[in-house]
N, C-alpha and C positions, 0 to 999 in steps of 0.2 A: 504494500500500500504506500501511497505518497503521504506527505505531511498532512496532518489533520484529517486523515482518512478521506481525502478528497477524491481519490481515484484508486482503482484496483487493477491488478494484472493477473491473468490466469493462463496457465499452460495446459494443453490437452494432448491426449495420446495420439490424435490424428495429425499432429505436427503444426497445429495452429495455436496462436497466442491471442488472447482477447484482452483488450483494454476497455475499461468501463469508467466513465466519468460519473461518480456517484452523486454529483451535484446537479448535473443536467440530464443524466440518463443516456448520454451519447455512448455508443459502442463502436469499436473498431476491431476488425479481425486482421491479424498479420499472418501472411502465408509464406513468408520468406524461407522458412525451414523446408518447405515442400519442394523447393526448386532444385534440390540435390537428391539424387536417388539414394535410397537407404532407409534405415529405420529412424525416422525423424521425430519420434515421440519426444515431447518436451519434458525435460527432467528438472529444470531450474529456471527461475525468472527473478528479475529484480527491477525496481522502478525508481527513477530519480526522485529526489525530495520534492521537486516541483511538479512531478508527473509528466514531464515533457519527453523523457527519454526512457527507453526500455532496453534491458539486456536479457537475452534468452539463450539457453543452452539445451541441446538435444542429445538423444541417445547415440547418434552417429558422430558426435564430437564437434558439431558446429556451434559456434558462439556468434551471435548477431546483435549488433547495436542499432537501434532504429528509433525514429520519431513517432510519438503517439498522436501527433496532429494529423499526419497523412500516411503513416506506415512506410516512410522513406528509409531505405537502408543506408546507414552512415558508415559502418565498418564491420568487418567480420574476420574471424580467424578460426583455425581448426586445431583440435587436439586429438591424439589417438585415444580410443576408448570413449565410453559415454561420459558426458558431463554430469557431475554431481552437485556442483554449486557455482553460482555466479553472483557477483556483488559489485555495485558501483560505490565509489566514495562519495560522501555528502557534497563535496564541491564540484563533482562532475568532471574530474580530470583523469581519474584512473579507474580501471576495471580489473577484477580478479576472476579467474575461472580455474576450475580443477576437475580432473577426471577420476574415474574409478580406480586407477592405478596409483593415486596419490601424487600426481604431477600437477603442481600449481603454477600459474603464470600471472604476472602483472602486466597489463597493457595500458598504454596511453590512449586516451580518447579525446576527440573522435577519430584520430588517425588509425588506431588499432595497433600501433607499433609495440613490439615486445620490449619491455623494459627489464624484466628479471624473471628468473625461475626460482622457485623455492628449493633450497638445499635441504631436502627431506632426509633425515638420518635413518628412517625406519622403512622397512618393506611392509607391504600389506596394509598401509595406512590409507584411509579414505576420508577426504574432507567433506563435511556436510554443512558447515556454517562458516561465515567469515564476516569481519568488520574492518574497514580501512580507516586509517587516521593519517591522511596525507600530510597534515600540518606538522606532525611529529615523525614522519617517515617510518611508520610502523603499521603492522596489520595483525589482527587477532584471528585465529582459526580454531574451530572445534572439529573433532574427528571421531572416528570409531576408536575403540580400545581406550576410552577415558581421556584422550589427549586434548589438552588446551594449550595452545602455543602462540607465542609472540614472535613476530618476524620483522626484519628490516626490509622496507619496501624496495629500495633501489638496488639492493644486493641479493635479496632472498635469503639472507643469513638468519638462522634460528637464534633468537636472543634469550628466550626464557621459556620454560615449559612446566606444566603442572599435570596432575592426574585428578580428575573430578571424583567425588565420593560415590560410593555404591551402597546398596542394601547388603548388610553383612550376612543376612540369612540366605541370600541367593548364591548359588554355585553353578557355573563359574561366575565370580563377581566381576561384572563389566558394565559399561555404559557408553552410550552415544551422546556426544555433546551437540544438542540440537540447535542452540543459539548462543551467541556471545555478544558482549557489548563493552565499550569503554565507559566507565562511570565518570572518571576524571583522568588526569594525567598519570595518576599513580594506582588506580584501582580498576579492576575488571569484574564482569559478572558473567556467569554461565548458567545455562539450564540444560539438564541432561535427562536421558531416558530413565534414570534411577528415580526421577521425580524430585530432584533436588535443584534448588536455586542457590548458587554459592558466590560469594565475593572473594576476590583474590587481590593481593598486593603485588605490584611490579617492583622488584628489587634491582633489576638491571639498570645500570646507569649508562647514559648515552656516551659514546666515544667523544672525547674533546679533541678538536683539531688544533694543532699548534699554529 
């Protein structure tokens, strides 16, 4: 949803994405994912804060940035394997996408230029949530296997990581981090499949340049 719940973006299994202006009732169907042969089911969508730009990712690895005013395609890129998460930064300058193999990429928008790839230290990791903080050159991601991670945007370097809580009575004890957020410059928030909302403190200090 956009700011103040003014508009909504929905992705469908038939490869279409629907934009809905909740104030006027205007609807727009975006068919851009159907232009490439393959399984183009929509796996992930994100909407800019002002509701003017949409980012959508599909099962065949396509990531498309487009306008909600007229469905005009602005940029696109492709990743191997199906896309699991897409995210725009609040200022509308950067976009993040990741696939089922745990490969995450940061792109400039609207050009779509690749800026960095996440230096993921683990195999079998799948990103399911993300939040960008371009003003502080960092990004937060939530993954399978309880992982909550802080990254440097321009280099893809892993800065700090945590493991979210679990229900101790469940075996094996694990959790998926469904959503993440920056509370302020020093604190984070996560929501997981264990039914827990947790607050975390950033202890990593930014590198100082001489």
